[in-house]
Every structure is written in C-alpha cells, then in structure tokens.
N, C-alpha and C positions, 0 to 999 in steps of 0.2 A: 395696855389692857391685858389681864391674864387670860390665857386660853381656857375655854370651857368646853369640855368634850360633849356636854349635853347639847350645846348649840350646834355642833357638827351633826349630832343625832337628829336634831330638829330640822336641819337642812335636808337630811335624808327623808324625813316625813314630808317635807315640802316637795322634793323633786320627784320621788317615785310616783305619787298620784298624778302629777303633771304628765309624766311619760306614759303611764298606763292609760290615762284618760285620752291622750292624743293618739294612742295606739288602738283606741276603740273598745276597750274593755268596759262593759256597761256598769260594773259595780262601782267604778270610780267616776260617777257622773259629775261630781263636783271637784274633780282633780285640779281644775283650773285655779282653785284657791291656793294651790302651792305657790303661785306667783305672789299672792298677797302675804303669805308667810315670809317669803324671801324679802319683800319690801320692809316688813317690820324688823326683821333680823338686820338688814342693811342699815336702816335708820339707827338701830340700837348700837351696832358695832362702830359705825362711822362717828356718831356723836360721842360715844365713849372715848374713842381715840382722840378726837379733837379737844374735848374739854379736859382730858387728862393732860395734854400738852399745853393748853392754855393756862391751866392752873400752875404749871411749872414755868410758864413764860417762854416756851421754846417751840411754839407752833409755827410751822412754815407752810405756806400755801404751795410753794414749789415742791417741797418734799411730799406733801399730801397728794398732789396731782401726779407726781412720779410713782408713788405707791399704787394709786388707782390705775395708772397706765400699765404698770407691771402686772397687776392682778387681772385686768380685763382684756387688754388689747392683744397680747400674743396668741392666746388660745382662740379668741374671736377671729383674728385674721387668718389663722391656720384653717379654720372651719370654712370661712368664705372662700379662700383660695382653693380649697378642696372641692367646693361646689361648682366653681366656674367651668371646668372641663365637662362635667356631666350636664350642666345646663346647655352648653354649646352643642353637645352630641344629641341630647334627648328632647329638647324643648322646641315646640313650634314658636314662630317669631313673636306672637302676642304674649305668650307666657315668658319668653326670653326677655322681652321688653320690660315686663313687670318685675322680673328677677333683677334686671340691671338697675331699675329704679330703687329696688330694695337694697341692693349693694351700696349705692351712693348714699341713700338715707341712713343705712346702718353705720357706715363710716362716719357720717356726720352726727350720729346718735340722734336721729330724727325719724326713725322708721315708725314710731308711734304717731307722729304727725302725718306721715304719708298714709298710714293705714286709717287714721281718723277721717281722712278726706276721701279715701277711695274704696273702702270695703267694710263688710261686716265680719265679725269674728266667727259666726256660726255657719256661714255659707260653705257649700261643698268645695268651692275653689280654694278655700283656706287650706285644705288638705294637700294641695299641690304647691304651696308656697314655701320654699326651703328656708326663707329667712323671716317668716311670719313672727316667730317667737322673739326676735330681737327688739320688738316694741318695748318690752320690759326693760331692756338695757338702755333704751332711749330715755325712759322715765328715770331710771336710776342715775344715769350720767347727767341728766339735766339737774337732778337733785344734788349730785356731787359738785357740780359747778357752782350752783347758787347758794346751797346751804352753808358751806364754810364761810363764804363772804358774809352772809347774813349773821352767822354766829360770831364771827370776829367783830363785826360792826356793833352787835348788841352787847358783847362781853364787857365792854368798858362801863356799862351801866350796872353790872353786877349780875349774879346768878339768878335771883328771883325775878327781876324785870325781864331778863332773857327768857326765862321759863314762861312768864305770862305772854310775852310776844309770840313765842312759838305756839302756845295754846290758842291764841286768837287766830293765828294763821291756820292751825289745825281745824278749828271749828269752821272757819270760812271755807276751807277746802271740802270739808264733809258736806256742808250745805250746798256748795256748788256741785258736788258729786251726786247728791240726791236730786237736785233740780235737773241737772244735765241728763240723769238717767231717765227722766220723764220726757224731756224735750228733744234730746238728740242722743238716744241710747248707744248707737253704734260708735259715734265719735267719743262719747263719754267714756267708753271702755278704755280708750287709749290715751286720753289727755292727762298730762302731768297735773294739771290743776285739779283733776278729779281723783288723783292717786296720791297726791302729796301728803294728805292726812295720814295715810297708812305708814309712810316712812316717818312722819313726825310723831306718830304713836311710839314707834321704836325710839325716836330721839327723846321723848319724854321719859321713857323707861330708863334710859341711860342717866338721866338726872336723879332718878329715884333711888333711895337707899332705905329699904324697909328692914326692920329687925324684928321679925315675927318668930313665935315659937314654931318648932318643927311641925307640930300637928296642923297649924294653920297653913304653913307652907305646903304641906302635903295636900290639904283640901283644895287650896287655890290652884296649885299646879295641876291637880287632877281635873278640876273644872276646866282649866285651860285646854287640856288634851281632849276632853269630851267635846268642847266647842269646835276644835279643829276637826275631830273625827266626824262630828255631825255635819259639818260643812262639806267635807270630802264625800261622804256617802249619801247625803240627802239632797244637796243642791244639785241642780242641773241647768241646762241651757235656758230653761224657762224662768229662772230666778233673775230678776233685774240686777245687773252687776256691772260696775260697782254701785252700791246703794247702801241704805241702812242695813241690808242683809250682810254686807261685808263686815259689819262690826263683829260678827261671830268668829270668823277665823282671825281677824285682827286682834280682837280683845283676847281670844284664846291664846294667841302667840305671845301677847304681852304678859299674860299671867304666867306662862311657862318661863319666859325670860326672867321675870321678877322672882318667882317663887319656887322653881325647880332647883332648889339649893342642894348642895351635897348632902347625901343621906336620905333624901326623899326617894320614894319608889319611882317617881317620874324621872328624876335625875338618873337613877341607876339604869332604868330601861333605855333612856336616850343615850346613855354612855356605853351601851353594849358595842363591842368591837365591829360587828357587821354594819350597824347604823353609822357609827363614827367613820368607818371606811367609805361608805356611800357618801356621807356628808363631805368628806375631804375632796371627793371628785365630783361633787354635785354641780359645780359650775360647768365643767366640761360635759357632764351628762345632759345638762339643760341645752348647751350649745349644739351637741351632736344629734339629739333625738329627732328634732324636726327636719333637718336636711335628710337624714336617713329615711325617715318615713315618706317625706314628700317625693324624693327621687325614686324610691321603690314604687310608689303609686304612679309616678310619671312614666315609668318604664313598663308598667303592667297594663294589659288589656282589660282586666277584670279587677274588681275590688279585692284587696288582700284579705286572706283568712286569718283566724287567730294564730295558727302555727307560724304563718309568715311573719306576723307582728311580733310574736315571741322571739323569733330568730333575730328580728331587727332590734328588739330590746336588748338581747344578749350582745349583739354587735355594738350597740350604743355604749354599754358598760365597758366593753373591751377597749374601744377606741377612747373612751373617756379616761380609763386608767392610763393608757399610753400617753395621752395628751397631758394629764396631770403630772406624770413622771418626767416626761421629756420636753414639755413646753412650759406648763405652769410653774413647776418647781424651779427649774434653772433660771427662768426669766425674772422670777421674784427675788433672786439672790444677786445682790450687786457685785459680789466677789466673782460670780460665775459670768454674769452678763453686765458689763460696765455700761454706764449711761450712754457713752458715745455709740457703742454697738447697738444698744436698744433703740435709740432715737433714729439712727440711720436705717436700721432694719425695718422699723415700723413705718417710717416715712416712705421708704421705697415700696413696701408692700401696699401701703395706703394709695400711693400714686398709681400703681399698677391696677389695683382693684377699681379705683375711681375712674380710670380711663376705660376699663372694660364696661363698667356700669353706665357711664355716660354714653359710650358708643352704642350700647344696646338701647338706650333711651332714644338717642338722636336718629338711629337707623331703624327704629321700630323692631328691634330684635334681630338684627343682622339677617334679613330675609334672604339674601343671596345664598346663604347656607342651604336653603330649602327650595326656593322657587325657580332657580335656574333660568333667569332671563325673563320670566313672566312679569308683567306690569305689577310691581309690588304693591302699589297703592290700592289695587283692586282686591288684595288678599287680606288687608287689615280689618280689624273690627271697626276702625275709624270709618270705613266705607259705609257702615250702617248709619252714620250721622249726617250723611249728605242730603237727607230728605227734609231738613228743617225749613227749606224754602216753601214747603207745602203747609207750614204751620201759620195759617192766617186766620183772621177773624170774620171774614165775609166771603160768601160765595159770589162769584160774578153773575150778573144778570144777563145771561146769554141764551137762555132756553134749554141748556144742556142739563142732564141729570146731575144732581148733587150727591157726592159720595163722601161720607165722613168716616175716616179710619181713626180708631182710638186704641191706644196701647202704649207701652213703654218702648224699650229697644226692640222687642219682637214686633211691635206695630211698625216701627221704622223698617224692619225687614220686609214686612208685607208691602209697604209702599215701594220699596226697591223692586220687589217682584213685579208689581204692577208696572213700574217704569220699564224694567227690562222686557216686559211683554209689549210695551208700547201702547198700553191701554189707557193711560192717563189722558191721552188726547181726545178720548171719546166722551169724557164727562169732566165736571168740575170736581177736583180732588182736594180735600183738606185733611191734614193729619194733626191730631191733638194728643198731647201726652199729659194733659192736666185733668183728665177724668179720674178721680180717686176712688178706689174701691178697696176695702169697704168705705162707705161714705164718712167723711170727717166733717163736712160742712155742706150746706145746700149747693146745688149746681150754680155756677157763676152765671151772671147775666149774658156773658159772651157765649158760653156753651148753650144756654137756654135758647138764644137767638138762632144759633146754628142748628140745634135740634129741630126747631120749628121749620127750617128750610131744607132739611135733609131728606133725600129720597131713599138712600141706602146707608144703613149703619153697619160698619164693620168693626167688630170688637175682637181684638187680637190677644189671645192668651194672657190675661192678667188676673186669673183666679176663677174658681168655679162658681162663686156667688155673684160675680159681676153682671152676668147676663140678666139675672132677675132684678138686680138693682137698676140697671139701665132701662129695663122694661118699665119699671115703676116710674122712672124719670121721664121717659118719653111717651108713656101711656100704653096700656096693653093693646089698644087698637093699632099701634104702630109696630107690634112685635113681628108682623109679617115682613117688615122692612129690615129686620135684624139678621146679620150673618155673623156667627161666632166661629173664629179660626182657632182650632184646637192647638195644643202644644206641639212643638217639634223638638227633637233632641237626638243627638248623634252618639249616645252611649256614654260609658264611664270615662273614657280617656282617649283622645285622638293622637296624642304624641307617639305612641308605639307604631302608628301607621307610617311614620317617617321611614321606617325600615322596609316598607313594602316595595318590591321592585316595580318600576314604572309600567311594565307590560302586564302586571297583575292587578293594578289599581282599580280599573273600571268595574271589576267584579267583586271588590271587597265590600263587606257589609259589617256594621257594628250593631251589637245587641242593645236594644232600648231598655233602660232601667225600669224596674217594676213600678217605682213611685210615679214615673211619667205615664206609664200605661194606666195606672189607677186614676191619675188626674184627668187623662183623656176620657176615660169612661164616665167619670163624675161630671165633667162638663157636658158630655152628651146627654146624661141622665137628667141634668138640671136645666136643660134648654127650655126656655119659655115656649108655650104653645104658639105655633105660627112661625117661630124662628128657624133658621137653617144652620146646620153645623157642618164645618169642613174638617174632616178627619185626616190631617196630614200624615199621621203615622201609617194609615192604610193607603192613602193616596200616593205618597212618595215611597213608603216602606213596603208597599204591596202586601206583605204578609202580616203587617201590624206589629211585628216583634223586632224587626231589624231595619236599619236605615243605611243607604249607601253613604260612603265616606268621600268618594271622588266622583267627578264627572267623567265623561267619556275620554277626555284628554288627560286624565290622571291628576286633575287639580282639586285641591281640597274644597269641599262645599262649606266647611266651617272650620274655624280655628279653635273655638272655645266650647264646642259641643252644642251651642245654642244659636249663636248669631251667624248669619250667612256672609260669606265672601261674595264678590261679584260673580264668580263662576257658579256659586251656590244659588244666588238669586236668579241667574239665567236658567239653571237647571230646574228650579221650582217653576219659573215662568212658563217653561215649555210643557209643564205637566199638570199643574193644578187647575187650570181653567177648563179642563174636561169635566170637572165636578159640576153637576147640575145646580148645586147651591150657588155657584158663582156665575150662573148664566146672565144674571142682571149686570154683571161687570164686563160682558162681552162687548 
C-alpha cells in the first residue's frame, strides 16, 4: 500500500488534541476523539494491506502478526519498563497494585477489559494511572487478532460478500455501542464490541475506490476536516461516548481518507512537514504522554499548572522522537533486528514485566516498601470491605436502638469507625449500600421494612440531594432521626508524603480541594429541617481547610485520599463522637 503523507498529517491531528486534552487545556475538551480517528486510520491501513496481499495470493498471517509485533511491542515495552522504577519509588501500595494490574493487562492487550470492569474514564483517579491510555491498544490488538482471520475466511466467497458481512458486523457493533452507552456507559467506553465499528468504517474505506472530480474531493475532504474539528473543540466529557455522537469524528476521518486526494487543499495542509513529522512519531507520543503526566501528578503535592503541563508536553515530544528513532525504526527493520533477536528480547521483557505486575497484584502493591512491619492488611483499601457482615435484612428484636447506615464505600468507612470505637455493641447496626440517589426506582420492600423499624438513619456522603430524597422516603416527621455525614478528603495527592521523615509525620497536613469544600457547604445548606449534619472537615481538619495525613504513630490515615485505613478509622473513632450530632450513637 503506497505511503500517503496526508495520513501522517491526519495522525498528528489525532494525537495532538489527545495530548493537550489530557494535559488539561480547556480548548481541547473533545481531544479524546483523537483515539477514534486513530481507530479509523488503523482499520483503513490494515485492511488495505491485507486485501492487497490477498488479491496477489501471498497473504501470510505469520508475516502480518510479525509486522504488528514490530510496530507495536518494542516501543510499548520500553515505556512500561521505564514506568516501573518510578511506580516503585513514588506510589503508595494501593496505587502500585492498580499499576501492576495494568501492566499485566497491557501485556495481554486486555487493559480495556480491566478498565471496563474497574473504573470510569472521567474520574480524578484516571489522572494518576500511567497506563490508562493502553486501553486503546487493547481494542486495536483484539481487532488485529480477529479481523485478519475473519477476512481470510470471508475472502473465498468474493469481495462483495465480504464487504456485506463486514457491513453487517459494523452495524451490529454500532447498535451495541449506542445501547451500551445508555445501559453501562463506563464499560461501554472501553469494550471492543462498542468500538469495532469505528475500525470497520476504516476497513470499508479500504474497499472503496471513488473516482470523483477534484472539486467534489475538495468539498468532501473539507467537510471531513470540519467534522473532526467540531468534535475536538465542541465535544466534552458530558457527551455520551462512544455513541451516535461518535459518528462525527469517525465519518469525518473516513471522508478525509477517501477524498483528501493529491492536489486538494486538505491534502496539502495535512502533508505539511511539521504535521507529517508529528504523525511519524505519533505512536510514541501517544505512549509517552500519559505516563509522564501521571507520574508528574503522582510526585506533586498540588495540581500541576499550565506551564508544568507545557513542559511535560515538550518532554513528551522529545522522548517520542528518541523512541521513534532508536526503538521504533530499528525494530521495524528485519535487516537491523532479526526475528530471533526480536522474539527473544520481547519474550524476556514481557516475562520481567509480567512478574513485576503479578507481584504487585498478589502482594497488594509491595506494601513492605512503605509500611515497615505494620500489619499490612490494615492499610489496604480492602479493609473498607470488611463490614458487609452488617448488610442484613432484619433488625434483631432485642429492645436495643436500631441504627441504619446508608452509603457506598464511604458508608463502609463510617461503619468501620463505629466498630473501632466499640459502639456497635450498644445498638443494632445494619449497613446498606443499595439506597440509590438520585432515585432510579421506588424503594425496595426490604428497605421500606427497615425504614419503618429504624430509630437512627445515618446517611454517609453520597451526594448533596440525597438527604432530601431520603426524607421524602421516610417521611418528613422522621427527619429528626436523620444524621448526614459530610465528605472527608485528604487532598490532591498522598503519594508525596512517602518522602516525609517519620519524626515529622504526626504534624503534616494536606490541603482540602475546593470542590470538596463546596460540596460540604452544599450538603450543610440542603440539610432537611430537623436533620443533623456532621462536618468532618472541621471536626477532624479543625480549620476546615486541611486534613491530617498520618496518625500519632506516623501511619497513613488513607491511601487513596478518600477511604480510611484501619489507623484512619481508629483516628476518626477517637474524635468524631464528641460531635453533639452523634450523641444518639453514644
């Protein structure tokens, strides 16, 4: 397949908004669509190569997979290997555990599946995940494995039946994408079934051969660029994605691939040397940007500013050029890197990375690096999940006060605090995590029964509008039984406190983020008449703007800025029951 400079330029148009969007520059709110542009380009180029070789009767799966391995794996493995020392030095165990899981999933080209199961793309924690972006490689590699097999199998029936079959799969994937975006939007973002249609649009373009006059090529290519630009500068995190909205960047990319022919203005612009140069190193740019951003944030006590991010963007392009020149280029050349050397090197690197990643997973992040002999089980976020034994359907009939705690993982934190204070012996305690706010359906019969028997309702930080909804569900006359526990948060980033000397830890404090302060004030302001509010930010933080990071023994109160370790639960238990609002739990 002949090299087209304008496609290199289109790669630049794809990667630059991704990088600047992840760097936090607000003008590129839809920069994430760069990934969708890459998907279409990949589908176009890969399909073009395969059908050209099938037409000549010399397509080889082994040769195809070797080319993909040479193109993708060396640079990827260099980036992952470069991440490991920084993760070891700078990450708290829970974050290190997550990183190890991502390493293993990335090597298996399944990080998209891991992320579909464990997280959302737009949460703050995403900013601290060095390998978050490899989800797209998972989608592409799953396509690279399956699509050639499908194409070879269909080819015997002829080009038109093959095209029809691909079109049917494309439409089915688009429908699944739209439905998935409504039913399970977080997982839908990462799943190959919801992304395959984008690659297949590129595949369909590879089959097409339009012969239009230049003026029509000009118009259609321009429309394509306008659709891409519209997506980049108008879309944001509130746009359901992927969904039918994704048609704009995907269809725009298809128009450029098909009609930005030589001589058109679009082709000339995309063929400019700066764009072509960025396009040539775009794969390395994509690989490096997220680890650089994530580790810089992991190291910093405060959010990074625009100048910091510009410096990291410059470092991204420098590292990417070096990687393209000294890793990508030589490894793609069989005369420089023979297959024996390639396979041995990749297998060795993969085994090393897999061992590190699996070790981080099995040990929960190599906690001995950090906790120095402390009972490690008490320091994990997993400590938070030990309270499910309190998730029952019925209060015992023993004459004691009935206390119902509702909330998600922060609710479990509060139950741990009650337990560490030894107060659960004084009343019947039930924890429920199935009270949904905002309401998506009527209260279940089980919860309705519990509501009728509850003496004290404890609602733990699940949104500012939940107290009003709960009051409506239990009756305004029961609002006096309601206690709302406000948010707790330990600042932007706890990882830098690993560098705090042990004798200074007890006095260290972290700045509370402004959105948390705003949410705390909003919850207080929207408290139903008769309800009680527990302001943890002032009760534990004292001044309401900072929070302690360690207990008196220098042990972390939290690992992830939100959830409590066991020392954290003990620390809270020794302090919060002085609040008059909690006198009913004495």
